[in-house]
C-alpha positions in Angstrom: -43.0 25.3 -42.2 -43.7 23.2 -45.3 -47.3 22.5 -46.2 -46.2 19.1 -47.4 -45.8 17.8 -43.9 -47.8 14.6 -43.1 -49.9 14.6 -40.0 -48.3 13.2 -36.9 -50.2 10.3 -35.4 -51.1 10.8 -31.8 -52.3 7.8 -29.6 -54.0 9.2 -26.6 -56.8 9.2 -24.0 -58.3 11.8 -21.7 -55.7 11.8 -19.0 -53.3 14.6 -17.8 -50.4 13.0 -19.7 -52.6 12.7 -22.8 -53.6 16.3 -22.6 -50.0 17.4 -22.4 -49.5 15.9 -25.9 -52.7 17.2 -27.5 -52.3 20.7 -26.1 -48.7 21.0 -27.4 -49.7 19.6 -30.8 -52.5 22.1 -31.0 -50.2 24.9 -30.1 -47.8 23.9 -32.9 -50.7 23.6 -35.2 -51.8 27.1 -34.4 -48.3 28.6 -34.6 -47.0 26.8 -37.7 -49.1 26.7 -40.9 -48.8 23.2 -42.5 -48.2 21.4 -39.2 -51.0 19.0 -38.3 -51.7 15.8 -36.5 -54.3 13.0 -36.2 -55.4 11.7 -32.8 -56.4 8.1 -32.2 -58.2 7.4 -28.9 -57.2 4.2 -27.1 -59.8 2.5 -24.9 -58.5 1.5 -21.5 -61.6 -0.5 -20.9 -60.6 -2.7 -23.9 -57.0 -2.7 -22.8 -56.0 -1.4 -26.3 -52.8 0.1 -24.8 -51.6 -3.4 -24.2 -52.2 -4.8 -27.6 -49.2 -6.0 -29.6 -49.5 -3.4 -32.3 -49.4 -0.6 -29.8 -46.5 -2.1 -27.8 -44.4 -1.8 -30.9 -45.0 2.0 -30.6 -44.7 2.2 -26.8 -43.2 -0.9 -25.2 -44.4 0.4 -21.8 -48.1 0.2 -22.9 -49.1 3.7 -21.8 -50.4 6.8 -23.5 -49.5 9.2 -25.0 -47.3 8.2 -27.9 -46.7 9.5 -31.3 -45.6 8.2 -34.7 -44.0 10.7 -37.0 -44.4 9.9 -40.7 -42.2 12.8 -41.6 -39.2 11.0 -40.1 -39.6 7.4 -41.1 -42.6 6.7 -38.7 -40.3 7.4 -35.8 -42.1 6.5 -32.5 -41.9 8.5 -29.3 -43.3 7.7 -25.9 -43.2 9.4 -22.5 -45.1 12.7 -22.4 -42.2 15.0 -21.6 -39.9 13.2 -24.1 -42.6 13.5 -26.7 -42.9 17.3 -26.2 -39.1 17.7 -26.3 -39.0 15.7 -29.6 -41.7 18.0 -31.1 -39.7 21.1 -30.0 -36.5 19.7 -31.6 -38.0 19.0 -35.0 -41.0 21.3 -35.3 -40.6 24.4 -33.1 -37.8 25.9 -35.2 -38.6 29.5 -34.2 -38.6 28.7 -30.5 -42.1 29.9 -30.0 -42.6 27.5 -27.1 -39.0 27.0 -26.2 -35.7 28.8 -25.8 -32.7 28.8 -28.1 -30.1 26.6 -26.2 -27.3 28.6 -27.7 -28.5 32.2 -27.3 -30.8 31.6 -24.3 -29.1 28.9 -22.4 -30.3 29.9 -18.9 -33.9 30.2 -20.0 -33.7 26.8 -21.8 -32.2 25.3 -18.6 -35.0 26.7 -16.5 -37.6 25.2 -18.8 -35.9 21.8 -18.6 -35.6 22.1 -14.8 -39.3 22.8 -14.3 -40.2 20.1 -16.8 -38.3 17.5 -14.9 -39.6 18.8 -11.6 -43.2 18.3 -12.8 -42.5 15.0 -14.6 -40.6 13.5 -11.7 -42.5 15.1 -8.8 -46.0 16.5 -9.3 -47.0 13.8 -11.9 -46.1 10.8 -9.7 -47.1 12.2 -6.4 -50.5 13.6 -7.7 -51.0 10.3 -9.5 -50.7 8.5 -6.1 -52.9 11.0 -4.5 -55.5 10.4 -7.2 -55.2 6.6 -6.6 -55.6 6.6 -2.8 -58.2 9.3 -2.7 -60.4 8.1 -5.6 -59.6 4.5 -6.6 -58.2 2.4 -3.8 -60.6 -0.4 -2.7 -60.3 0.8 0.9 -59.6 4.2 2.4 -56.1 4.3 3.9 -55.9 7.7 5.8 -52.1 7.5 6.1 -51.6 7.0 2.3 -54.2 9.7 1.4 -52.6 12.2 3.8 -49.1 11.3 2.7 -49.6 11.9 -1.0 -52.0 14.8 -0.6 -49.5 16.6 1.6 -46.6 15.9 -0.8 -48.7 17.1 -3.7 -49.6 20.3 -1.8 -45.9 20.8 -1.0 -44.9 20.6 -4.6 -47.7 23.1 -5.5 -46.1 25.4 -2.9 -42.9 25.3 -4.9 -44.8 26.4 -8.0 -46.6 29.1 -5.9 -43.2 30.5 -4.9 -41.9 30.4 -8.5 -45.0 32.2 -9.8 -44.8 35.0 -7.2 -43.7 38.6 -7.7 -45.5 39.0 -11.0 -44.1 36.0 -12.8 -46.6 34.6 -15.3 -44.8 31.5 -16.6 -42.3 29.0 -15.3 -39.3 29.8 -17.5 -37.7 32.8 -19.1 -36.6 36.2 -17.8 -38.9 38.7 -16.3 -42.5 37.5 -16.3 -41.4 34.4 -18.3 -42.7 33.0 -21.5 -45.3 30.4 -22.2 -43.3 27.3 -23.0 -43.2 23.5 -23.0 -42.5 23.6 -19.2 -46.0 25.1 -18.6 -47.6 22.6 -21.0 -46.0 19.8 -19.1 -47.4 20.9 -15.7 -50.8 22.5 -16.6 -52.9 19.3 -17.1 -51.8 17.7 -13.9 -52.2 20.8 -11.6 -55.6 21.5 -13.3 -56.8 18.2 -11.8 -56.2 19.3 -8.2 -59.8 18.7 -7.2 -59.7 15.1 -8.4 -56.7 14.5 -6.2 -58.6 15.8 -3.2 -56.5 19.0 -2.7 -58.4 21.3 -0.3 -58.3 25.1 -0.2 -56.4 25.2 -3.5 -57.4 28.7 -4.5 -56.7 30.2 -1.1 -53.4 28.4 -0.6 -52.1 28.8 -4.1 -53.5 31.9 -5.7 -50.5 32.4 -8.1 -50.8 28.8 -9.3 -54.6 29.3 -9.8 -53.9 32.5 -11.9 -51.3 30.5 -13.9 -53.9 27.8 -14.6 -56.5 30.4 -15.7 -53.9 32.2 -17.9 -53.0 28.9 -19.7 -56.6 27.7 -20.0 -57.6 30.9 -21.8 -55.3 30.1 -24.7 -57.4 28.9 -27.7 -55.0 26.0 -28.6 -55.2 24.8 -25.0 -59.0 24.7 -25.2 -58.8 22.7 -28.4 -56.2 20.3 -26.8 -58.4 19.7 -23.8 -61.1 18.4 -26.3 -58.8 15.6 -27.6 -59.9 12.8 -27.8 -63.3 14.1 -26.5 -64.4 17.0 -24.4 -65.7 16.0 -21.0 -68.3 18.1 -19.2 -67.9 19.4 -15.6 -69.2 16.7 -13.3 -71.3 16.9 -10.2 -70.0 15.3 -7.0 -72.3 12.3 -7.7 -71.0 12.0 -11.3 -67.4 12.2 -10.0 -68.1 9.3 -7.6 -69.6 7.2 -10.4 -66.7 7.9 -12.7 -64.3 7.0 -9.9 -66.2 3.8 -9.2 -66.0 2.8 -12.8 -62.3 3.6 -13.0 -61.7 1.7 -9.7 -63.3 -1.4 -11.1 -61.1 -1.2 -14.2 -57.9 -0.5 -12.2 -58.5 -3.4 -9.8 -59.5 -5.7 -12.7 -56.3 -5.0 -14.5 -53.8 -4.6 -11.6 -52.0 -7.8 -12.4 -52.0 -7.5 -16.2 
């Protein structure tokens, strides 16, 4: 890959979707000399993601998004679409993907699991997060409904990762690919969503998380835009309270 590439601009924050982008960019950076990127953190507290300059990049006013100076400052939003864009233009050796022509089945598998996570685990776990952590009142039905559905979706991953399979797509044990990157940051946050007995109920998924987290580029990606420390229960409650105040204060904006 050419050393003359300009750094891709990443607009992000410390969320599961934000980590998808930073992890994949770090993987590309480690795999392809000359590839680089520059992260810019957006402050939700200041509502920077709703400012006119950013809405020109992402009209939906969410993170992550990228702007690619190597292709006329082309903008991409939606985390899964962002990853697929990076594969198309920068993963020329299919280090994190599969050749659609020569490996069509593996490529299809990767897309299937990507969309399963993007359309299932992300939204359902996001709702579980909201009702378990942020809602102004505890609604047992909503908490149970989204917690149960998130756990059901985890059980699908558990089945996929059984019988020695290590990654979601590819023959045999599979290959670490964009499908794994798309799911890892969400599932890693199972505790924040209130999922109980995770390690006992989903041992293969837990091993998958550990396998991915051991990758050096994943470690670096989880530090973008900043590396948070492991919180105590009291610190978690404080963080949830602060987020709750922001969410409720901006619910109509």
